[in-house]
N, C-alpha and C positions, 0 to 999 in steps of 0.2 A: 494456655492450658490451665485448668482449674487446680487449685491446691486442695487435697483432701483434708477433712477435719481430723480424721483419725488414721493411724497406721498400726500394723502389727510390728512390734519391735522387741526382740529378745524375749519372746515368750508371752507377751501380753499386748493388748490393744491400748495405745496411749495417744495423747494429742500429738498432732504432726510436729508442733514446735518443740516437743520434748524428745524428739528423735534426731536432733541436730548433732553434727560432728565438728571437730576442730580442724583448723587448716593443716595441722601436723599429722592428721590421720594417715596411717600407712597406705590405705587404699587410694586416697586422693593423690598422694605423692608418687606412688609406684604402680598404680593400676591393679593392685592385688585384690580384685573383687570378681565375682561372677554374678550374672543376672539372668532373669528369664522374662518371658512375655506370655501372658495368658489372656484370653478374651472371654468375656461373658456376654451372651447375646439375649436381648429382650424378646420374648415371645408374647406378643400383645394378646393373642387369643387365650393363652393360658395364664396371662399376667404373671409371668415367671422369667427370671434371669437364669439361663443355662450356661454354666461354666464348662468350656470345652476341654476335655481330656486333662483335667488338673493333675491327677496322679502321675500321668506320663510326664507332664511338664516338671513336676517337682522331683521326679526321679532323675531327670536330666540335670536339674539344678544341683541336686546333691552329688551327682556324678561329676559335674563341672567343678564343684567345690572340692571334691576329692583330688582333682588334678592339681589344686593349689594347696594340698595337704590340710584342708579344713575338715574338722569333724564337728558334727552337731548332734544334740540329743533328740532330734526330730526324725520321725518317719515321714514318708511322702503323704500319708493319710493325715498326719497331724497338721501339715502345712495346708492341705486342702481344706480341712475343717476350719483353720484360722482364716483362710480366704473367704469362705462362705460367711463366717461371722462378720468379717470386716465389711463385706458388701451389705449385709443386713443392717449393720450399724448405721450405714449411710442411707439406707432405704432407697437405693438406686432402683429406678424403674426405666432403664435405658441400657444401651450397649455400654459395656465398661471394658477397660484395659487394666490388667493386674500386673504390677511390676515387683517381683521379688528380687531382693539384692542381698547377697552374702559377701561380707567384706572383712578385712583385717582392720580392727578398730584402734590398735595401739597408736599412741601419739609419740612416735619415735623417728629417728633418722637411721637409715640402714636398710639396704636391699637384701631381703631374704624371705623364705617361706616358712621357716621353723621358729619355734618359741614365740609365736604370736597369738593374739586373741581374736577369734572370729566372732562376728556379730551377724544377725540376720533380721532383715526388715521386709515388710510387704506393704505396698500402697495400691489403692484401687481408685481409678478416676473414670469419669465419662470419656468416651473416645470414639471417634469416627474413622475417617480414612487416613492411612499413612501416606499413600501416594494419591495426589489429586486426580490424575488421569488413569484410574483403574481400568477403564474400557479401552485405552490405547496409549500407552506410554512410548515416548521417543527416547531412546537410550544410546549410550556410547560404550565402546570397549575401552576400559580404562588403561592408561599407561602405568598405573600402580599395580604391582603384582600382589596376588593374594598370599597371605602368610601361610606357612606350611607346618606340618606336624612337628618338625624338629626346630621350629622357630618359636611359635606360640600355637598350641594345638587348636585349630579352628572348630573341631568337633565339640568343644566346650564354649559356652558363652562367657569368655573371660573379658572383663571390662577393658583392660589395657589394650587388647588386640583390636578394639573397635576404632582406635586412632587410624589404623590401616584403612578401615572403611570410610572414616571421615575424610581422609585425604582424597580418596577416589570420588566420593559423592559430591564434595564441595567443588572439585574441579569440573565434574560433569555438569552440575547445576549452574555454575558460573559461566559455562560454555553454552548454556541454553538448553541442555537436555534435562529430562525428568529424573533419570537414574543412570546407573552404569552397570556394566558386566565386567567382572574381574577374571583374569587368567591366573592359573597356578604356575608353579616353578617349571613345570613341563611344557608350558605354553598352551595347555588345554583350558577350556571353559570351566570355571569353578562355580561362581554364583554372583549375585548382585552384591551391593554394599552390605545388605542385611536381609537377603532373600535367597532361597533356593530357586533353581531354574529348571524348566522343562522345555523341550521342543517337540513338535509333532511334524514328522517328515516321512513321506511315502507310506502313510498308513501306520506308522509306528511312533509311539511316545518314547522319548529318550531323556534320561537325566543322569548327571555325573554320579558315580558311586561315592560312598562316604570316604574312600581313600584318595579322592581328588581335591583335598583341601576345602571341604564343605562342612557346614554345620549339619549335625545329625538332627534334622528338623522333624518336629512332631507333625507339623502341617504337611511337610514333604511325604511322610509315611502315610498320612491320611489320603492324600491325592493318589499315591501309588495304589492304595487299596481300592479307591473309587474307580480308577482306570481299569484295574484288573477285574473287579467284581461287578461293576455296574455298566461301564462302557464296553466291557468284554473285548478290549483292544490290546494288542501286544505292547509290552513295556520293556525297554532295555535299560540297564544301568551300565554305562560304558563311558569312556572319555569322549568328549566332543571338541572338535576343532572349531575355531572361531568362524571360518568360512562356511561351515555347515549351517550356522545360524542364518547367514545371509540367504541360503537356499531353502530354508525350512518353510513349511506351510503355515505353521503357527509357533509362536514362542511366548512363554509367560512365566512370571514370577509366582512363587507361593511362599507364604509365611504367616505367622500369627498376626503380625502388624500389617503386612501388605495384603493379606488374605489371598485373593487371586487377582493379579494385575496382568492384563494382556500387553504384550510388547508388539507394537505395529511398525516400528521403524528402529533400525540399528545403524548408527553412523550414516544417517541420511539414505539408507537403503530400505526400501519398503519390504516388509515381511508379509508374504502371502498376498492377500487382497488389499492390505493396508487398513483393514478393519479387524475387530475381534473375530477370531476364527470360530467355525461351527463347533468343534470339539472343545475349545476353550470356553465358549458360552455354555455348553452343556455341563461341563464340570463346575463352572461358577454357580449356575443355578442350583445344581445338586448340592454343592458344598454349603451354600447358605441355608438350604432346607435342613441339611444334616445338623449344622451347628445350632440352629434354633429349635432343635428337638422335634422336627416335623417328619422325620423318616423313622418309623418304628424299628427298622432293622439296626439302626445305629444309635438308638435312643440311649443305650448304656454308656456311650461316650460323653453324654451330656449330664452334668450334675446340677440339679435344681437348687437354687439358693433358698427359696421361700417354701 
């Protein structure tokens, strides 16, 4: 993965090497950080990088920070402006991934969330696929349980909570799978290691509600909108049992990193035809046109860099 030359750090753009932290940094020792993931898409026809829903992403970042008692002098619009400038500084003419990170920067020993100093940085790098097999991933239902709201709230992207995801994903990949599906404390389907999940069964799309230990995903909201407004098909937010997935016609992940990845096999059981489903393919094509600024109806969701 390439290292950026510049990053936004505590209010200004600085050289990447000037944004280092020490090994005693609170966030590194106790996971007291929150992060985000934002994509910018290159539109070759317009010679433009379109950043997708940056204000929505930065609202969630600031909401996640609030869960850890962090306060910043930035509005979401300030962070969007900083992101656009950071991409311009690098003169990127390709797809990029933006990683904002808010963390407690004190170099001290002691677990707490009060009387600490928050810092905020943003990096932007060229980026392609998060999952290699976007057109047909083989996954497993993890033995690791998804964290819950009374443990570490999964609705926020809290850095320390992703150790839970790391346990699940590493076990899945070392067992030969591409990804995993995690269940919540009630035994219902929650999400992937870092992706929201949808299934299509009997003519209806279904996704777990935000009370089922899932991230309040920006991409999740986007696909819900596209399903209702463009495909004109019914969509339910309700708990999903694991065996429903085995009987589904189509299952897929969505997320900023994963974009849309079809799931064609779960625990060695073929899903649908074993190929990317018709509705999944329709959504995938539509989504990539939307994020590249090619659909006038949704152009306002895309913020041009240049």
